[in-house]
Every structure is written in structure tokens, then in C-alpha cells.
C-alpha positions, 0 to 999 in steps of 0.5 A, spaced: 500 500 500 502 506 498 504 512 503 499 518 502 502 524 503 498 531 504 502 537 501 499 544 502 502 549 498 501 556 498 505 559 492 511 561 496 518 559 496 516 554 501 513 550 496 519 548 493 522 546 500 516 541 501 517 538 494 524 537 495 523 534 502 518 529 498 523 527 493 529 526 497 525 522 502 520 518 499 520 513 493 515 515 488 513 508 487 511 507 494 508 514 495 501 518 493 502 525 494 495 530 495 497 537 492 493 542 496 492 549 495 487 553 499 483 559 496 482 565 502 475 567 504 474 574 502 468 578 503 467 583 498 461 586 494 458 581 490 460 584 483 467 583 485 466 576 487 466 572 481 472 575 478 476 574 485 474 566 485 476 566 477 483 569 479 484 565 485 482 558 481 487 560 476 493 562 480 491 555 484 492 551 478 499 554 476 501 552 483 499 545 483 501 544 476 508 547 478 508 542 484 506 536 480 511 537 474 517 538 480 514 531 483 515 527 476 514 520 477 510 521 483 502 519 483 499 526 485 492 528 486 491 536 485 486 539 490 483 546 490 478 548 495 476 555 498 476 556 506 480 557 512 487 553 511 487 549 517 480 547 517 481 545 509 488 541 510 485 537 516 479 535 512 483 533 506 487 529 511 481 525 513 478 525 507 484 522 503 486 518 510 493 521 509 499 518 513 503 524 513 502 532 512 508 535 510 508 543 511 513 548 511 513 554 516 516 561 515 521 562 520 524 569 518 523 573 524 519 579 522 514 574 520 513 570 526 508 574 529 503 573 523 505 567 520 505 560 523 498 560 526 496 555 520 502 550 522 500 550 529 493 549 528 494 543 524 500 540 528 495 541 534 489 537 531 492 533 526 490 525 527 496 523 523 504 525 523 506 532 521 512 534 518 514 541 519 520 544 515 523 550 517 524 555 511 532 556 511 
């Protein structure tokens, strides 16, 4: 049976850290990777919503395809969903019955107070193993 790994991607440079970790530590023949991108929930006037949704979906498609291309040889499932990142990550982990969530945390000092809450919530509530990778 293949090991299932959930890879939450946000389009930042941290995505490459996660992808390289998978390539260096897992066998493509024994690993299935779920590539997940979460679109932020934004409340705006109705007339703008459709354009924001389309833009977010197009951006997500590029993020997921880039990761899939970098993981050639691995079986990959691409998933995009709107919502709160921590909740969607945990829901996806349960839905796909993943063994490991691999997530990179921003460790730059100026961002510590703003970034890391998603990672923290995922680590606290995940029912599977979570590998947190530092940004170097």
C-alpha cells in the first residue's frame, strides 16, 4: 500500500522546500502525494466576487501544476478548495486518510508574529504525523 502524503502549498518559496523534502525522502513508487492549495475567504461586494474566485482558481492551478511537474514520477492528486487553511488541510487529511502532512513554516523573524498560526493549528489537531520544515 502506498504512503499518502498531504502537501499544502501556498505559492511561496516554501513550496519548493516541501517538494524537495518529498523527493529526497520518499520513493515515488511507494508514495501518493495530495497537492493542496487553499483559496482565502474574502468578503467583498458581490460584483467583485466572481472575478476574485476566477483569479484565485487560476493562480491555484499554476501552483499545483508547478508542484506536480517538480514531483515527476510521483502519483499526485491536485486539490483546490476555498476556506480557512487549517480547517481545509485537516479535512483533506481525513478525507484522503493521509499518513503524513508535510508543511513548511516561515521562520524569518519579522514574520513570526503573523505567520505560523496555520502550522500550529494543524500540528495541534492533526490525527496523523506532521512534518514541519523550517524555511532556511
